N, CA, C, O and the ligand as a Tripos MOL2 file, in Angstrom:
@<TRIPOS>MOLECULE
protein
  273   271    69     0     0
PROTEIN
NO_CHARGES

@<TRIPOS>ATOM
      1 N          14.5120 -303.7270  105.2360 N.3       1 MET1
      2 CA         14.3180 -302.5550  106.3150 C.3       1 MET1
      3 C          15.8630 -302.3420  106.7830 C.2       1 MET1
      4 O          16.5550 -303.3020  107.1210 O.2       1 MET1
      5 N          16.2950 -301.1490  106.7750 N.am      2 ALA2
      6 CA         17.6520 -300.6060  107.1800 C.3       2 ALA2
      7 C          17.6300 -300.6910  108.8290 C.2       2 ALA2
      8 O          16.7310 -300.2970  109.5720 O.2       2 ALA2
      9 N          18.6910 -301.2240  109.1310 N.am      3 ASP3
     10 CA         18.8250 -301.0390  110.7830 C.3       3 ASP3
     11 C          19.9930 -300.0820  111.0190 C.2       3 ASP3
     12 O          21.0770 -299.9960  110.4410 O.2       3 ASP3
     13 N          19.4130 -299.3140  112.1390 N.am      4 THR4
     14 CA         20.4370 -298.2230  112.3240 C.3       4 THR4
     15 C          21.6180 -298.7620  113.2330 C.2       4 THR4
     16 O          22.5970 -298.0580  113.4840 O.2       4 THR4
     17 N          21.4760 -299.9820  113.6850 N.am      5 ALA5
     18 CA         22.5260 -300.3820  114.6410 C.3       5 ALA5
     19 C          23.9680 -300.4450  113.8960 C.2       5 ALA5
     20 O          24.0500 -300.9540  112.7790 O.2       5 ALA5
     21 N          24.9730 -299.9680  114.4830 N.am      6 ILE6
     22 CA         26.4520 -300.3020  113.8000 C.3       6 ILE6
     23 C          26.9030 -301.8010  113.9920 C.2       6 ILE6
     24 O          26.9520 -302.4370  115.0440 O.2       6 ILE6
     25 N          27.1890 -302.1670  112.8330 N.am      7 ARG7
     26 CA         27.5370 -303.4900  113.0330 C.3       7 ARG7
     27 C          29.2130 -303.6670  112.6930 C.2       7 ARG7
     28 O          29.7430 -303.0000  111.8040 O.2       7 ARG7
     29 N          29.9150 -304.5890  113.4660 N.am      8 ALA8
     30 CA         31.1100 -304.7860  113.0960 C.3       8 ALA8
     31 C          31.5410 -306.1510  113.3840 C.2       8 ALA8
     32 O          31.1110 -306.7470  114.3710 O.2       8 ALA8
     33 N          32.3210 -306.6410  112.6190 N.am      9 ALA9
     34 CA         32.8390 -308.0380  112.6580 C.3       9 ALA9
     35 C          34.4100 -307.9340  113.1590 C.2       9 ALA9
     36 O          35.2300 -307.1130  112.7480 O.2       9 ALA9
     37 N          34.5960 -308.8110  113.9990 N.am     10 ARG10
     38 CA         35.9780 -308.8840  114.4640 C.3      10 ARG10
     39 C          36.9540 -309.7960  113.3730 C.2      10 ARG10
     40 O          36.6310 -310.9620  113.1440 O.2      10 ARG10
     41 N          37.8750 -309.3380  112.8740 N.am     11 PRO11
     42 CA         38.5390 -310.2580  111.7790 C.3      11 PRO11
     43 C          39.1520 -311.6070  112.4350 C.2      11 PRO11
     44 O          39.7680 -311.6190  113.5010 O.2      11 PRO11
     45 N          38.9410 -312.5120  111.7910 N.am     12 GLY12
     46 CA         39.4180 -313.7920  112.2240 C.3      12 GLY12
     47 C          38.2880 -314.5220  113.1620 C.2      12 GLY12
     48 O          38.4900 -315.6670  113.5660 O.2      12 GLY12
     49 N          37.2160 -313.8840  113.4550 N.am     13 SER13
     50 CA         36.3210 -314.7000  114.3700 C.3      13 SER13
     51 C          35.0530 -314.9330  113.5550 C.2      13 SER13
     52 O          34.6790 -314.1350  112.6970 O.2      13 SER13
     53 N          34.4340 -316.0110  113.8450 N.am     14 ARG14
     54 CA         33.2430 -316.1230  113.2120 C.3      14 ARG14
     55 C          32.1110 -315.2390  113.5960 C.2      14 ARG14
     56 O          32.0550 -314.6770  114.6900 O.2      14 ARG14
     57 N          31.2340 -315.1340  112.6910 N.am     15 ILE15
     58 CA         29.9490 -314.0690  113.0560 C.3      15 ILE15
     59 C          29.0340 -314.7910  113.9910 C.2      15 ILE15
     60 O          28.6050 -315.8770  113.6010 O.2      15 ILE15
     61 N          28.7020 -314.3890  115.0680 N.am     16 ARG16
     62 CA         27.9600 -314.7640  115.9380 C.3      16 ARG16
     63 C          26.7640 -313.9630  116.1590 C.2      16 ARG16
     64 O          26.9520 -312.7470  116.2010 O.2      16 ARG16
     65 N          25.5480 -314.3980  116.3110 N.am     17 ARG17
     66 CA         24.3320 -313.7650  116.4420 C.3      17 ARG17
     67 C          24.3400 -313.1800  117.8490 C.2      17 ARG17
     68 O          24.5000 -313.9680  118.7810 O.2      17 ARG17
     69 N          24.2010 -312.0250  118.0720 N.am     18 PRO18
     70 CA         23.9590 -311.5060  119.3850 C.3      18 PRO18
     71 C          22.7970 -312.0490  120.0980 C.2      18 PRO18
     72 O          21.7430 -312.2310  119.4880 O.2      18 PRO18
     73 N          22.9280 -312.3530  121.4880 N.am     19 LYS19
     74 CA         21.6740 -312.8590  122.0880 C.3      19 LYS19
     75 C          20.5560 -311.7980  122.1600 C.2      19 LYS19
     76 O          20.7880 -310.6120  122.3910 O.2      19 LYS19
     77 N          19.4140 -312.2720  121.9600 N.am     20 GLN20
     78 CA         18.4100 -310.9600  121.7760 C.3      20 GLN20
     79 C          17.4120 -311.2770  122.9910 C.2      20 GLN20
     80 O          17.1160 -312.4210  123.3360 O.2      20 GLN20
     81 N          16.9720 -310.1910  123.5450 N.am     21 TYR21
     82 CA         16.0660 -310.1830  124.5250 C.3      21 TYR21
     83 C          14.6080 -309.6710  124.0240 C.2      21 TYR21
     84 O          14.3850 -309.1600  122.9260 O.2      21 TYR21
     85 N          13.7350 -309.8920  124.9730 N.am     22 ALA22
     86 CA         12.3440 -309.2470  124.6190 C.3      22 ALA22
     87 C          12.3660 -307.9070  123.9860 C.2      22 ALA22
     88 O          13.0360 -307.0010  124.4800 O.2      22 ALA22
     89 N          11.5980 -307.7310  122.8170 N.am     23 ARG23
     90 CA         11.6570 -306.4580  122.3740 C.3      23 ARG23
     91 C          10.5790 -305.4870  122.9890 C.2      23 ARG23
     92 O           9.6050 -305.9840  123.5550 O.2      23 ARG23
     93 N          10.7050 -304.2520  122.9080 N.am     24 GLY24
     94 CA          9.8550 -303.4070  123.5140 C.3      24 GLY24
     95 C           9.7820 -303.1510  124.9830 C.2      24 GLY24
     96 O           8.7830 -302.6240  125.4740 O.2      24 GLY24
     97 N          10.9550 -303.5590  125.7940 N.am     25 ARG25
     98 CA         11.1100 -303.4810  127.1200 C.3      25 ARG25
     99 C          11.2120 -302.1270  127.5140 C.2      25 ARG25
    100 O          11.7330 -301.4220  126.6500 O.2      25 ARG25
    101 N          10.8810 -301.5560  128.5380 N.am     26 VAL26
    102 CA         10.9540 -300.3350  128.9220 C.3      26 VAL26
    103 C          12.0160 -300.0650  130.1370 C.2      26 VAL26
    104 O          12.0440 -300.9140  131.0280 O.2      26 VAL26
    105 N          12.7100 -299.1720  130.2120 N.am     27 CYS27
    106 CA         13.7410 -298.9210  131.2990 C.3      27 CYS27
    107 C          12.9870 -299.2070  132.6010 C.2      27 CYS27
    108 O          11.8210 -298.8280  132.7180 O.2      27 CYS27
    109 N          13.6220 -299.8710  133.5930 N.am     28 ALA28
    110 CA         13.1080 -300.2290  134.9280 C.3      28 ALA28
    111 C          13.0850 -298.9880  135.9620 C.2      28 ALA28
    112 O          12.4860 -299.0290  137.0370 O.2      28 ALA28
    113 N          13.7400 -297.9990  135.5420 N.am     29 GLN29
    114 CA         13.7200 -296.9310  136.3280 C.3      29 GLN29
    115 C          12.3530 -296.1390  136.3190 C.2      29 GLN29
    116 O          11.7380 -295.8530  135.2910 O.2      29 GLN29
    117 N          11.9840 -295.8410  137.5360 N.am     30 GLU30
    118 CA         10.6370 -295.4450  137.5910 C.3      30 GLU30
    119 C          10.4890 -293.8600  136.8860 C.2      30 GLU30
    120 O          11.2880 -292.9460  137.0880 O.2      30 GLU30
    121 N           9.3800 -293.7890  136.0960 N.am     31 GLY31
    122 CA          9.4050 -292.5320  135.5420 C.3      31 GLY31
    123 C          10.1180 -292.3820  134.1250 C.2      31 GLY31
    124 O          10.0050 -291.4340  133.3470 O.2      31 GLY31
    125 N          10.8790 -293.5380  133.9730 N.am     32 CYS32
    126 CA         11.7020 -293.4740  132.4610 C.3      32 CYS32
    127 C          11.0040 -294.4130  131.5170 C.2      32 CYS32
    128 O          10.8870 -295.6010  131.8180 O.2      32 CYS32
    129 N          10.5100 -293.9050  130.3290 N.am     33 ASP33
    130 CA          9.9990 -294.8120  129.4690 C.3      33 ASP33
    131 C          11.0070 -294.9640  128.2330 C.2      33 ASP33
    132 O          10.5460 -295.2200  127.1210 O.2      33 ASP33
    133 N          12.1200 -294.8370  128.3930 N.am     34 ILE34
    134 CA         13.0860 -295.2160  127.1850 C.3      34 ILE34
    135 C          13.1460 -296.7700  127.0570 C.2      34 ILE34
    136 O          13.3420 -297.5680  127.9730 O.2      34 ILE34
    137 N          12.9200 -297.0630  125.6180 N.am     35 VAL35
    138 CA         12.8490 -298.4330  125.4020 C.3      35 VAL35
    139 C          14.2440 -299.0390  125.4030 C.2      35 VAL35
    140 O          15.0790 -298.5020  124.6750 O.2      35 VAL35
    141 N          14.5920 -300.0800  126.1230 N.am     36 VAL36
    142 CA         15.6810 -300.6850  126.1690 C.3      36 VAL36
    143 C          15.9850 -301.5970  124.8810 C.2      36 VAL36
    144 O          15.1530 -302.3300  124.3470 O.2      36 VAL36
    145 N          17.2920 -301.4310  124.4800 N.am     37 SER37
    146 CA         17.6170 -302.2590  123.2280 C.3      37 SER37
    147 C          17.3330 -303.7410  123.6770 C.2      37 SER37
    148 O          17.2280 -304.1250  124.8420 O.2      37 SER37
    149 N          17.2200 -304.5620  122.4430 N.am     38 ARG38
    150 CA         16.8210 -305.9850  122.5650 C.3      38 ARG38
    151 C          18.1750 -306.7650  122.9860 C.2      38 ARG38
    152 O          18.2690 -307.8640  123.5330 O.2      38 ARG38
    153 N          19.1590 -305.9100  122.5890 N.am     39 TYR39
    154 CA         20.6150 -306.5240  122.8410 C.3      39 TYR39
    155 C          21.1250 -305.9140  124.1250 C.2      39 TYR39
    156 O          22.2910 -306.1070  124.4700 O.2      39 TYR39
    157 N          20.3960 -305.2750  124.7560 N.am     40 ASN40
    158 CA         21.0070 -304.8300  126.0520 C.3      40 ASN40
    159 C          20.3280 -305.8770  127.1570 C.2      40 ASN40
    160 O          19.1300 -306.1580  127.1560 O.2      40 ASN40
    161 N          21.2410 -306.3710  128.0400 N.am     41 ARG41
    162 CA         20.6530 -307.3820  128.7650 C.3      41 ARG41
    163 C          20.2590 -306.6220  130.2810 C.2      41 ARG41
    164 O          19.6130 -307.1460  131.1890 O.2      41 ARG41
    165 N          20.8130 -305.3210  130.2680 N.am     42 ALA42
    166 CA         20.2000 -304.7590  131.7450 C.3      42 ALA42
    167 C          18.7600 -304.3400  131.4520 C.2      42 ALA42
    168 O          18.2050 -304.2800  130.3550 O.2      42 ALA42
    169 N          18.3090 -304.0840  132.5730 N.am     43 ASP43
    170 CA         16.8280 -303.8380  132.6910 C.3      43 ASP43
    171 C          16.5490 -302.1740  132.5010 C.2      43 ASP43
    172 O          15.4280 -301.6680  132.4320 O.2      43 ASP43
    173 N          17.6930 -301.5290  132.4400 N.am     44 THR44
    174 CA         17.5420 -300.0640  132.5640 C.3      44 THR44
    175 C          18.1410 -299.4750  131.1250 C.2      44 THR44
    176 O          18.8370 -300.2020  130.4160 O.2      44 THR44
    177 N          17.8700 -298.3190  130.8040 N.am     45 CYS45
    178 CA         18.4430 -297.6100  129.6080 C.3      45 CYS45
    179 C          19.8440 -297.2320  129.9190 C.2      45 CYS45
    180 O          20.1760 -297.4790  131.0790 O.2      45 CYS45
    181 N          20.7090 -296.7110  129.1850 N.am     46 PHE46
    182 CA         22.1370 -296.2640  129.3130 C.3      46 PHE46
    183 C          22.1570 -295.3270  130.4390 C.2      46 PHE46
    184 O          23.0850 -295.3390  131.2480 O.2      46 PHE46
    185 N          21.1640 -294.5100  130.5230 N.am     47 LYS47
    186 CA         21.2550 -293.4450  131.4760 C.3      47 LYS47
    187 C          20.9620 -293.8600  133.0000 C.2      47 LYS47
    188 O          21.3430 -293.1680  133.9440 O.2      47 LYS47
    189 N          20.3770 -294.8400  133.1200 N.am     48 HIS48
    190 CA         20.0860 -295.4870  134.5890 C.3      48 HIS48
    191 C          20.8660 -296.6090  134.8050 C.2      48 HIS48
    192 O          20.5650 -297.2680  135.8010 O.2      48 HIS48
    193 N          21.7800 -296.9900  134.1380 N.am     49 ARG49
    194 CA         22.5300 -298.1150  134.2820 C.3      49 ARG49
    195 C          23.5860 -297.7400  135.5000 C.2      49 ARG49
    196 O          24.1470 -296.6490  135.5990 O.2      49 ARG49
    197 N          23.7440 -298.8320  136.3880 N.am     50 PRO50
    198 CA         24.7580 -298.4280  137.3550 C.3      50 PRO50
    199 C          26.2080 -298.5040  136.7620 C.2      50 PRO50
    200 O          26.6290 -299.4900  136.1580 O.2      50 PRO50
    201 N          26.8920 -297.4210  136.9850 N.am     51 VAL51
    202 CA         28.3880 -297.4550  136.3450 C.3      51 VAL51
    203 C          29.2890 -298.5190  136.9440 C.2      51 VAL51
    204 O          29.3170 -298.6540  138.1670 O.2      51 VAL51
    205 N          29.9600 -299.2100  136.2230 N.am     52 VAL52
    206 CA         30.7500 -300.2320  137.0540 C.3      52 VAL52
    207 C          31.9550 -300.1900  136.2920 C.2      52 VAL52
    208 O          31.9850 -300.5200  135.1060 O.2      52 VAL52
    209 N          33.1530 -299.7160  137.0640 N.am     53 TYR53
    210 CA         34.4750 -299.7320  136.5210 C.3      53 TYR53
    211 C          35.2330 -300.9280  136.8620 C.2      53 TYR53
    212 O          35.2640 -301.4480  137.9780 O.2      53 TYR53
    213 N          35.8240 -301.3140  135.8460 N.am     54 PRO54
    214 CA         36.5590 -302.6920  135.8720 C.3      54 PRO54
    215 C          37.8660 -302.5430  136.7920 C.2      54 PRO54
    216 O          38.6610 -301.6050  136.7360 O.2      54 PRO54
    217 N          37.9290 -303.5740  137.5900 N.am     55 ARG55
    218 CA         39.2080 -303.3830  138.5320 C.3      55 ARG55
    219 C          40.3560 -303.8020  137.8110 C.2      55 ARG55
    220 O          40.4160 -304.8020  137.0970 O.2      55 ARG55
    221 N          41.3490 -302.9130  138.0530 N.am     56 ILE56
    222 CA         42.7270 -303.1620  137.3960 C.3      56 ILE56
    223 C          43.4900 -304.0290  138.2710 C.2      56 ILE56
    224 O          43.8750 -303.6250  139.3690 O.2      56 ILE56
    225 N          43.7510 -305.2970  137.8110 N.am     57 ARG57
    226 CA         44.4740 -306.1230  138.5620 C.3      57 ARG57
    227 C          45.9200 -306.0940  138.6100 C.2      57 ARG57
    228 O          46.4180 -305.6710  137.5660 O.2      57 ARG57
    229 N          46.8180 -306.4520  139.6050 N.am     58 GLY58
    230 CA         48.1360 -306.4110  139.4570 C.3      58 GLY58
    231 C          48.8000 -305.3090  139.9890 C.2      58 GLY58
    232 O          48.1300 -304.3260  140.3040 O.2      58 GLY58
    233 N          49.9430 -305.3120  140.1330 N.am     59 THR59
    234 CA         50.7340 -303.9480  140.7050 C.3      59 THR59
    235 C          51.6620 -303.7650  139.7880 C.2      59 THR59
    236 O          52.0970 -304.7470  139.1860 O.2      59 THR59
    237 N          52.1610 -302.4090  139.4980 N.am     60 PHE60
    238 CA         53.0820 -301.9360  138.7950 C.3      60 PHE60
    239 C          54.4720 -302.1570  139.3080 C.2      60 PHE60
    240 O          55.0040 -301.1990  139.8670 O.2      60 PHE60
    241 N          55.1760 -303.3410  139.1950 N.am     61 THR61
    242 CA         56.3940 -303.4660  139.9980 C.3      61 THR61
    243 C          57.5740 -303.2650  138.9580 C.2      61 THR61
    244 O          57.4900 -303.1820  137.7330 O.2      61 THR61
    245 N          58.7160 -303.2090  139.7840 N.am     62 GLU62
    246 CA         59.8210 -302.7510  138.8800 C.3      62 GLU62
    247 C          60.2530 -303.8570  137.9730 C.2      62 GLU62
    248 O          60.8620 -303.5390  136.9510 O.2      62 GLU62
    249 N          59.9790 -305.2990  138.2540 N.am     63 GLU63
    250 CA         60.1450 -306.3070  137.3660 C.3      63 GLU63
    251 C          59.2990 -306.1000  136.0730 C.2      63 GLU63
    252 O          59.6700 -306.4170  134.9430 O.2      63 GLU63
    253 N          58.0790 -305.5080  136.4070 N.am     64 PHE64
    254 CA         57.1680 -305.3560  135.2060 C.3      64 PHE64
    255 C          57.6620 -304.3220  134.5170 C.2      64 PHE64
    256 O          57.5710 -304.3940  133.2910 O.2      64 PHE64
    257 N          58.2070 -303.2960  135.0340 N.am     65 ALA65
    258 CA         58.8020 -302.1920  134.4740 C.3      65 ALA65
    259 C          59.8540 -302.3390  133.3440 C.2      65 ALA65
    260 O          59.9960 -301.7600  132.2670 O.2      65 ALA65
    261 N          60.6010 -303.4100  134.0300 N.am     66 THR66
    262 CA         62.0270 -303.5240  133.2950 C.3      66 THR66
    263 C          62.0290 -304.8080  132.4270 C.2      66 THR66
    264 O          62.9820 -305.0640  131.6910 O.2      66 THR66
    265 N          60.7970 -305.7170  132.5410 N.am     67 ALA67
    266 CA         60.6010 -306.7770  131.6530 C.3      67 ALA67
    267 C          60.4590 -306.4220  130.2250 C.2      67 ALA67
    268 O          59.9330 -305.3790  129.8380 O.2      67 ALA67
    269 N          61.0420 -307.5070  129.3200 N.am     68 GLU68
    270 CA         60.8560 -307.2990  128.0700 C.3      68 GLU68
    271 C          59.6100 -307.6850  127.3690 C.2      68 GLU68
    272 O          59.4840 -307.4610  126.1650 O.2      68 GLU68
    273 ZN         16.0060 -295.0250  132.1120 Zn       69 ZN69
@<TRIPOS>BOND
     1     1     2 1
     2     2     3 1
     3     3     4 2
     4     3     5 am
     5     5     6 1
     6     6     7 1
     7     7     8 2
     8     7     9 am
     9     9    10 1
    10    10    11 1
    11    11    12 2
    12    11    13 am
    13    13    14 1
    14    14    15 1
    15    15    16 2
    16    15    17 am
    17    17    18 1
    18    18    19 1
    19    19    20 2
    20    19    21 am
    21    21    22 1
    22    22    23 1
    23    23    24 2
    24    23    25 am
    25    25    26 1
    26    26    27 1
    27    27    28 2
    28    27    29 am
    29    29    30 1
    30    30    31 1
    31    31    32 2
    32    31    33 am
    33    33    34 1
    34    34    35 1
    35    35    36 2
    36    35    37 am
    37    37    38 1
    38    38    39 1
    39    39    40 2
    40    39    41 am
    41    41    42 1
    42    42    43 1
    43    43    44 2
    44    43    45 am
    45    45    46 1
    46    46    47 1
    47    47    48 2
    48    47    49 am
    49    49    50 1
    50    50    51 1
    51    51    52 2
    52    51    53 am
    53    53    54 1
    54    54    55 1
    55    55    56 2
    56    55    57 am
    57    57    58 1
    58    58    59 1
    59    59    60 2
    60    59    61 am
    61    61    62 1
    62    62    63 1
    63    63    64 2
    64    63    65 am
    65    65    66 1
    66    66    67 1
    67    67    68 2
    68    67    69 am
    69    69    70 1
    70    70    71 1
    71    71    72 2
    72    71    73 am
    73    73    74 1
    74    74    75 1
    75    75    76 2
    76    75    77 am
    77    77    78 1
    78    78    79 1
    79    79    80 2
    80    79    81 am
    81    81    82 1
    82    82    83 1
    83    83    84 2
    84    83    85 am
    85    85    86 1
    86    86    87 1
    87    87    88 2
    88    87    89 am
    89    89    90 1
    90    90    91 1
    91    91    92 2
    92    91    93 am
    93    93    94 1
    94    94    95 1
    95    95    96 2
    96    95    97 am
    97    97    98 1
    98    98    99 1
    99    99   100 2
   100    99   101 am
   101   101   102 1
   102   102   103 1
   103   103   104 2
   104   103   105 am
   105   105   106 1
   106   106   107 1
   107   107   108 2
   108   107   109 am
   109   109   110 1
   110   110   111 1
   111   111   112 2
   112   111   113 am
   113   113   114 1
   114   114   115 1
   115   115   116 2
   116   115   117 am
   117   117   118 1
   118   118   119 1
   119   119   120 2
   120   119   121 am
   121   121   122 1
   122   122   123 1
   123   123   124 2
   124   123   125 am
   125   125   126 1
   126   126   127 1
   127   127   128 2
   128   127   129 am
   129   129   130 1
   130   130   131 1
   131   131   132 2
   132   131   133 am
   133   133   134 1
   134   134   135 1
   135   135   136 2
   136   135   137 am
   137   137   138 1
   138   138   139 1
   139   139   140 2
   140   139   141 am
   141   141   142 1
   142   142   143 1
   143   143   144 2
   144   143   145 am
   145   145   146 1
   146   146   147 1
   147   147   148 2
   148   147   149 am
   149   149   150 1
   150   150   151 1
   151   151   152 2
   152   151   153 am
   153   153   154 1
   154   154   155 1
   155   155   156 2
   156   155   157 am
   157   157   158 1
   158   158   159 1
   159   159   160 2
   160   159   161 am
   161   161   162 1
   162   162   163 1
   163   163   164 2
   164   163   165 am
   165   165   166 1
   166   166   167 1
   167   167   168 2
   168   167   169 am
   169   169   170 1
   170   170   171 1
   171   171   172 2
   172   171   173 am
   173   173   174 1
   174   174   175 1
   175   175   176 2
   176   175   177 am
   177   177   178 1
   178   178   179 1
   179   179   180 2
   180   179   181 am
   181   181   182 1
   182   182   183 1
   183   183   184 2
   184   183   185 am
   185   185   186 1
   186   186   187 1
   187   187   188 2
   188   187   189 am
   189   189   190 1
   190   190   191 1
   191   191   192 2
   192   191   193 am
   193   193   194 1
   194   194   195 1
   195   195   196 2
   196   195   197 am
   197   197   198 1
   198   198   199 1
   199   199   200 2
   200   199   201 am
   201   201   202 1
   202   202   203 1
   203   203   204 2
   204   203   205 am
   205   205   206 1
   206   206   207 1
   207   207   208 2
   208   207   209 am
   209   209   210 1
   210   210   211 1
   211   211   212 2
   212   211   213 am
   213   213   214 1
   214   214   215 1
   215   215   216 2
   216   215   217 am
   217   217   218 1
   218   218   219 1
   219   219   220 2
   220   219   221 am
   221   221   222 1
   222   222   223 1
   223   223   224 2
   224   223   225 am
   225   225   226 1
   226   226   227 1
   227   227   228 2
   228   227   229 am
   229   229   230 1
   230   230   231 1
   231   231   232 2
   232   231   233 am
   233   233   234 1
   234   234   235 1
   235   235   236 2
   236   235   237 am
   237   237   238 1
   238   238   239 1
   239   239   240 2
   240   239   241 am
   241   241   242 1
   242   242   243 1
   243   243   244 2
   244   243   245 am
   245   245   246 1
   246   246   247 1
   247   247   248 2
   248   247   249 am
   249   249   250 1
   250   250   251 1
   251   251   252 2
   252   251   253 am
   253   253   254 1
   254   254   255 1
   255   255   256 2
   256   255   257 am
   257   257   258 1
   258   258   259 1
   259   259   260 2
   260   259   261 am
   261   261   262 1
   262   262   263 1
   263   263   264 2
   264   263   265 am
   265   265   266 1
   266   266   267 1
   267   267   268 2
   268   267   269 am
   269   269   270 1
   270   270   271 1
   271   271   272 2
@<TRIPOS>SUBSTRUCTURE
     1 MET1         2 RESIDUE 1 A MET
     2 ALA2         6 RESIDUE 1 A ALA
     3 ASP3        10 RESIDUE 1 A ASP
     4 THR4        14 RESIDUE 1 A THR
     5 ALA5        18 RESIDUE 1 A ALA
     6 ILE6        22 RESIDUE 1 A ILE
     7 ARG7        26 RESIDUE 1 A ARG
     8 ALA8        30 RESIDUE 1 A ALA
     9 ALA9        34 RESIDUE 1 A ALA
    10 ARG10       38 RESIDUE 1 A ARG
    11 PRO11       42 RESIDUE 1 A PRO
    12 GLY12       46 RESIDUE 1 A GLY
    13 SER13       50 RESIDUE 1 A SER
    14 ARG14       54 RESIDUE 1 A ARG
    15 ILE15       58 RESIDUE 1 A ILE
    16 ARG16       62 RESIDUE 1 A ARG
    17 ARG17       66 RESIDUE 1 A ARG
    18 PRO18       70 RESIDUE 1 A PRO
    19 LYS19       74 RESIDUE 1 A LYS
    20 GLN20       78 RESIDUE 1 A GLN
    21 TYR21       82 RESIDUE 1 A TYR
    22 ALA22       86 RESIDUE 1 A ALA
    23 ARG23       90 RESIDUE 1 A ARG
    24 GLY24       94 RESIDUE 1 A GLY
    25 ARG25       98 RESIDUE 1 A ARG
    26 VAL26      102 RESIDUE 1 A VAL
    27 CYS27      106 RESIDUE 1 A CYS
    28 ALA28      110 RESIDUE 1 A ALA
    29 GLN29      114 RESIDUE 1 A GLN
    30 GLU30      118 RESIDUE 1 A GLU
    31 GLY31      122 RESIDUE 1 A GLY
    32 CYS32      126 RESIDUE 1 A CYS
    33 ASP33      130 RESIDUE 1 A ASP
    34 ILE34      134 RESIDUE 1 A ILE
    35 VAL35      138 RESIDUE 1 A VAL
    36 VAL36      142 RESIDUE 1 A VAL
    37 SER37      146 RESIDUE 1 A SER
    38 ARG38      150 RESIDUE 1 A ARG
    39 TYR39      154 RESIDUE 1 A TYR
    40 ASN40      158 RESIDUE 1 A ASN
    41 ARG41      162 RESIDUE 1 A ARG
    42 ALA42      166 RESIDUE 1 A ALA
    43 ASP43      170 RESIDUE 1 A ASP
    44 THR44      174 RESIDUE 1 A THR
    45 CYS45      178 RESIDUE 1 A CYS
    46 PHE46      182 RESIDUE 1 A PHE
    47 LYS47      186 RESIDUE 1 A LYS
    48 HIS48      190 RESIDUE 1 A HIS
    49 ARG49      194 RESIDUE 1 A ARG
    50 PRO50      198 RESIDUE 1 A PRO
    51 VAL51      202 RESIDUE 1 A VAL
    52 VAL52      206 RESIDUE 1 A VAL
    53 TYR53      210 RESIDUE 1 A TYR
    54 PRO54      214 RESIDUE 1 A PRO
    55 ARG55      218 RESIDUE 1 A ARG
    56 ILE56      222 RESIDUE 1 A ILE
    57 ARG57      226 RESIDUE 1 A ARG
    58 GLY58      230 RESIDUE 1 A GLY
    59 THR59      234 RESIDUE 1 A THR
    60 PHE60      238 RESIDUE 1 A PHE
    61 THR61      242 RESIDUE 1 A THR
    62 GLU62      246 RESIDUE 1 A GLU
    63 GLU63      250 RESIDUE 1 A GLU
    64 PHE64      254 RESIDUE 1 A PHE
    65 ALA65      258 RESIDUE 1 A ALA
    66 THR66      262 RESIDUE 1 A THR
    67 ALA67      266 RESIDUE 1 A ALA
    68 GLU68      270 RESIDUE 1 A GLU
    69 ZN69       273 GROUP 0 **** ****
């Protein structure tokens, strides 16, 4: 059976099987019946997932700017 998921392997790293969650899960958002991917550890579909922006650490200092 063909799998529609896009697969990619990082060069130099060993192939690891992604953790799988129960299949057939439905988005936790009320009224949404989108089936959540088995590889998605969130309880909601991508549309109802809370957006999390990564925090950028550190400050841009003069030392940083001039460092080689
Ligand atoms: Zn949803």
